[in-house]
SERO-4910 file (N, C-alpha, C, O; in steps of 0.05 Angstrom, whole numbers):
BEGIN
 pado doro    nc1    nc2    nc3   cac1   cac2   cac3    cc1    cc2    cc3    oc1    oc2    oc3
  Met    A   -230   -129     28   -235   -100     41   -202    -90     34   -185   -107     30
  Ile    A   -197    -69     33   -178    -50     23   -169    -25     45   -178     -2     44
  Ala    A   -153    -33     63   -146     -9     78   -129     16     64   -107     10     54
  Ile    A   -137     40     64   -128     60     50   -122     83     75   -138     88     94
  Gly    A    -94     96     70    -86    114     86    -67    133     73    -53    126     53
  Ser    A    -66    160     85    -52    184     74    -44    201     95    -57    205    116
  Asp    A    -16    214     89    -10    233    104    -25    256     93    -43    250     78
  His    A    -18    282     98    -26    307     91    -19    315     62    -33    329     47
  Ala    A      5    306     56     11    306     24      2    290      5      3    294    -20
  Gly    A     -9    271     19    -27    251      1    -56    247     -3    -68    232    -18
  Tyr    A    -71    271     21    -96    271     23   -109    273     -1   -122    254     -7
  Ser    A   -106    298    -19   -125    298    -43   -118    274    -61   -138    264    -71
  Ala    A    -96    264    -67   -100    241    -77   -109    219    -72   -112    203    -91
  Lys    A   -115    211    -43   -133    192    -25   -155    196    -34   -167    177    -44
  Glu    A   -169    223    -34   -197    225    -32   -208    216    -58   -227    201    -63
  Lys    A   -190    229    -76   -199    220   -107   -197    188   -115   -211    177   -132
  Leu    A   -180    178   -102   -173    154   -103   -198    139    -90   -205    118   -102
  Lys    A   -210    146    -71   -235    135    -57   -258    132    -74   -272    112    -73
  Glu    A   -261    152    -88   -283    157   -108   -279    137   -128   -297    122   -134
  Tyr    A   -252    135   -139   -249    110   -160   -254     83   -144   -273     71   -152
  Leu    A   -243     74   -128   -249     53   -105   -275     43   -111   -281     22   -121
  Lys    A   -293     68   -100   -323     60    -96   -337     39   -107   -354     22    -98
  Ala    A   -327     43   -134   -342     22   -165   -337      4   -153   -358     -6   -144
  Phe    A   -316     -9   -146   -311    -35   -151   -299    -52   -123   -296    -76   -122
  Val    A   -294    -36   -105   -276    -52    -84   -284    -34    -53   -281     -9    -51
  Pro    A   -294    -51    -33   -294    -39    -12   -276    -32      3   -258    -50      5
  Phe    A   -271     -9     18   -247     -5     33   -252     15     59   -273     28     62
  Lys    A   -236     16     73   -232     34    103   -210     49    107   -187     42    112
  Asp    A   -223     76    105   -202     98    107   -187    103    137   -200    107    158
  Phe    A   -163    102    136   -147    103    165   -139    131    166   -125    135    185
  Gly    A   -144    151    152   -140    173    154   -116    183    137   -103    166    124
  Thr    A   -110    209    136   -114    232    148   -140    242    140   -150    232    120
  His    A   -151    257    151   -181    267    141   -176    295    135   -197    308    134
  Ser    A   -153    310    129   -153    334    122   -127    337    113   -114    316    110
  Glu    A   -114    363    105    -94    371     93    -76    390    112    -59    405    103
  Glu    A    -83    386    139    -70    394    160    -48    371    167    -49    347    168
  Ser    A    -28    389    170     -3    368    180     -4    346    199    -16    351    220
  Cys    A      7    322    196      3    299    212     27    281    209     44    285    192
  Asp    A     27    262    226     50    240    233     41    219    209     19    210    210
  Tyr    A     58    213    192     47    191    175     51    158    185     39    138    178
  Pro    A     76    162    210     77    128    216     51    122    229     45     98    230
  Leu    A     36    141    240     15    130    254     -6    119    234    -18     98    238
  Ile    A    -10    137    211    -29    122    192    -19     99    180    -34     79    178
  Ala    A      7     98    169     17     75    163     12     48    184      5     26    176
  Glu    A     16     54    205     12     29    225    -12     18    233    -16     -4    242
  Gly    A    -32     40    226    -64     35    226    -69     12    199    -79    -11    204
  Val    A    -63     19    178    -61      6    150    -51    -15    156    -66    -35    159
  Ala    A    -21    -18    161     -5    -41    164    -16    -62    179    -14    -85    169
  Lys    A    -30    -58    207    -42    -68    222    -66    -86    214    -71   -108    224
  Ser    A    -80    -74    196   -109    -79    190   -102   -101    168   -117   -120    164
  Val    A    -81    -97    155    -75   -122    132    -59   -141    146    -63   -164    139
  Ala    A    -43   -138    163    -25   -161    179    -46   -178    195    -42   -202    197
  Ser    A    -67   -168    206    -85   -184    223   -107   -196    205   -127   -205    216
  Gly    A   -105   -196    180   -128   -203    159   -152   -191    151   -166   -201    133
  Glu    A   -160   -160    171   -181   -148    167   -186   -138    146   -209   -138    136
  Ser    A   -159   -126    133   -159   -122    102   -140   -142     84   -121   -153     95
  Glu    A   -144   -145     64   -131   -165     42   -111   -144     33    -92   -158     38
  Arg    A   -101   -124     25    -83   -102     22    -90    -80     27   -113    -74     33
  Gly    A    -68    -60     25    -67    -36     37    -58    -22     15    -44    -33     -2
  Val    A    -67     10     13    -51     30     -1    -47     52     17    -65     62     29
  Leu    A    -20     62     19     -9     83     29     -2    111     11      7    106    -12
  Ile    A     -4    131     16      1    153     -2     12    179     17      2    193     35
  Cys    A     33    179      8     46    205     26     64    219     -3     62    212    -26
  Gly    A     79    239      8     93    263    -16    111    238    -36    107    236    -60
  Ser    A    125    223    -23    141    206    -40    134    174    -38    138    159    -57
  Gly    A    124    168    -17    116    139    -12    136    122      3    132     99     10
  Ile    A    161    141      6    176    127     20    177    127     53    187    108     66
  Gly    A    167    148     65    160    145     90    144    125     99    148    110    119
  Met    A    123    125     83    104    102     90    109     72     91    104     54    107
  Cys    A    122     75     68    135     45     63    149     37     89    142     18    102
  Ile    A    169     52     95    190     45    120    171     39    143    172     18    156
  Ala    A    151     60    148    141     51    171    122     30    167    123     16    187
  Ala    A    103     21    148     86      1    143    112    -26    147    108    -41    166
  Asn    A    128    -30    133    147    -50    134    156    -59    165    164    -82    171
  Lys    A    154    -37    186    157    -46    214    138    -64    231    143    -67    255
  Ile    A    116    -76    218     91    -83    230     99   -118    213    100   -122    189
  Cys    A    103   -133    227    105   -163    223     82   -174    204     58   -176    208
  Gly    A     94   -181    185     75   -194    160     68   -178    137     51   -185    121
  Ile    A     82   -154    135     81   -130    119     94   -137     95    112   -152     99
  Arg    A     91   -132     74    107   -133     49    100   -111     36     81   -113     20
  Ala    A    112    -86     42    104    -62     28    131    -52      8    155    -57     11
  Ala    A    119    -38    -11    138    -27    -32    125     -4    -45    102     -2    -52
  Val    A    144     13    -49    144     38    -65    138     31    -94    156     19   -106
  Cys    A    120     36   -105    111     27   -137     99     49   -149     74     53   -150
  Asn    A    122     68   -161     99     94   -170    100     88   -205    101    107   -221
  Asp    A    100     61   -214     94     58   -242     81     31   -248     86     12   -232
  Lys    A     69     27   -264     54     -5   -265     70    -20   -271     68    -41   -258
  Asn    A     90    -20   -286    109    -37   -286    122    -50   -259    125    -74   -253
  Leu    A    130    -30   -244    139    -41   -213    117    -58   -199    121    -81   -191
  Val    A     94    -44   -197     73    -57   -181     69    -86   -198     69   -106   -183
  Lys    A     67    -91   -221     60   -119   -229     90   -140   -215     85   -158   -199
  Leu    A    109   -136   -221    131   -144   -211    128   -150   -180    131   -173   -170
  Ala    A    122   -127   -167    124   -129   -135     99   -148   -124    100   -159   -102
  Arg    A     75   -148   -144     57   -169   -131     67   -196   -146     70   -215   -132
  Ser    A     70   -197   -163     78   -228   -176    101   -243   -159     96   -264   -147
  His    A    124   -233   -159    142   -238   -147    148   -240   -121    159   -260   -112
  Asn    A    141   -218   -108    146   -208    -82    118   -209    -63    120   -202    -40
  Asp    A    101   -216    -71     68   -214    -56     69   -192    -38     67   -194    -13
  Ile    A     73   -169    -51     72   -149    -34     40   -140    -24     22   -137    -41
  Asn    A     34   -136      3      6   -131      6      1   -107     15    -21   -103     24
  Ile    A     20    -86     14     13    -60     15     32    -44     -5     57    -45     -5
  Ile    A     12    -27    -26     33     -8    -37     33     18    -29     11     27    -22
  Cys    A     54     34    -28     58     62    -25     71     71    -51     90     64    -65
  Leu    A     50     95    -51     54    116    -70     61    148    -66     48    161    -50
  Gly    A     79    158    -78     86    189    -81     66    199    -98     63    193   -122
  Ala    A     47    220    -81     36    238    -92     48    260   -106     39    270   -126
  Arg    A     68    266    -95     84    288   -107    103    279   -131    122    292   -139
  Ile    A     96    255   -140    117    238   -155     93    233   -183     99    238   -206
  Ile    A     74    226   -177     57    216   -196     28    228   -190     20    235   -167
  Asn    A     15    229   -212    -16    244   -215    -40    229   -206    -33    206   -203
  Thr    A    -61    232   -200    -78    215   -192    -91    198   -207   -103    178   -198
  Glu    A    -89    206   -236    -92    185   -258    -71    161   -265    -76    139   -274
  Glu    A    -50    168   -259    -29    149   -252    -36    131   -231    -31    107   -235
  Ile    A    -46    139   -209    -51    129   -187    -70    104   -188    -65     81   -181
  Lys    A    -90    114   -199   -112     98   -206   -103     68   -224   -108     45   -215
  Ile    A    -90     73   -249    -80     51   -263    -64     39   -247    -68     15   -250
  Ile    A    -45     43   -228    -26     33   -208    -45     13   -194    -43    -11   -195
  Ile    A    -62     25   -182    -80     17   -161    -98    -12   -176   -103    -33   -165
  Lys    A   -103     -4   -200   -115    -28   -215   -100    -49   -215   -109    -70   -205
  Val    A    -77    -49   -224    -57    -62   -234    -50    -83   -207    -46   -108   -208
  Phe    A    -48    -61   -180    -43    -76   -155    -61   -102   -150    -54   -126   -150
  Leu    A    -86    -93   -146   -106   -103   -142   -111   -129   -160   -118   -151   -150
  Lys    A   -107   -125   -185   -116   -150   -201    -85   -168   -204    -89   -191   -212
  Thr    A    -61   -161   -199    -43   -177   -206    -40   -201   -183    -38   -192   -160
  Pro    A    -38   -227   -185    -34   -250   -171     -9   -253   -169      7   -248   -187
  Phe    A     -3   -261   -141     23   -277   -132     28   -297   -155      6   -304   -165
  Glu    A     50   -309   -168     57   -328   -179     63   -350   -168     62   -371   -180
  Gly    A     74   -348   -135     82   -371   -125    105   -382   -131    124   -367   -138
  Gln    A    109   -410   -131    125   -426   -144    149   -419   -134    150   -417   -109
  Arg    A    171   -412   -148    201   -401   -137    198   -382   -120    216   -381   -103
  His    A    179   -362   -118    178   -337   -110    173   -344    -81    184   -331    -63
  Gln    A    154   -368    -72    144   -371    -54    166   -379    -32    164   -370     -9
  Arg    A    187   -395    -40    212   -395    -26    223   -372     -9    227   -370     15
  Arg    A    227   -355    -29    233   -325    -20    218   -309     -4    228   -292     10
  Ile    A    189   -312     -6    176   -307     17    176   -314     43    168   -300     62
  Asp    A    188   -342     43    185   -358     67    205   -347     78    204   -342    103
  Glu    A    229   -341     64    256   -334     81    254   -305     90    267   -295    108
  Ile    A    233   -289     72    228   -260     89    215   -263    114    217   -247    133
  Lys    A    199   -286    115    182   -287    142    202   -296    163    199   -292    187
  Gln    A    220   -308    154    241   -328    175    254   -300    188    258   -298    212
  Leu    A    260   -279    169    279   -252    177    261   -237    201    272   -225    220
  Glu    A    231   -240    200    216   -231    218    219   -239    245    216   -221    262
  Asn    A    226   -264    252    235   -274    271    263   -273    285    268   -289    303
  Leu    A    278   -256    278    307   -245    284    304   -229    303    324   -217    312
***
């Protein structure tokens, strides 16, 4: 299952993305449920906790730039979130950094680009090997 969430700036893109995802992956929507102004850290927390607990395999967060959601999600232990507003970045972030949440900027990229990026996010495996050592080092930082 994929956890998905947005703030008001990403609401429209999230709703269009949900229609796309229905065809090939189950998901849970953590909000927001309208274009009314909301606080993105609360949405990011819900998605991040779902991923960190193992309830969801990966997460998708959408706000205006992707940055605020990314900062908030990375506060949850076990989360490796990154802003990836193009398919090359997400491929590297998945294969090298094993990101488990992608953050997207609805004011930066359009819905069709988001769909392409999400497909790459979901299909790109983590390469492991030399990269695993670095992921383990990141996990050690969580204990500081």
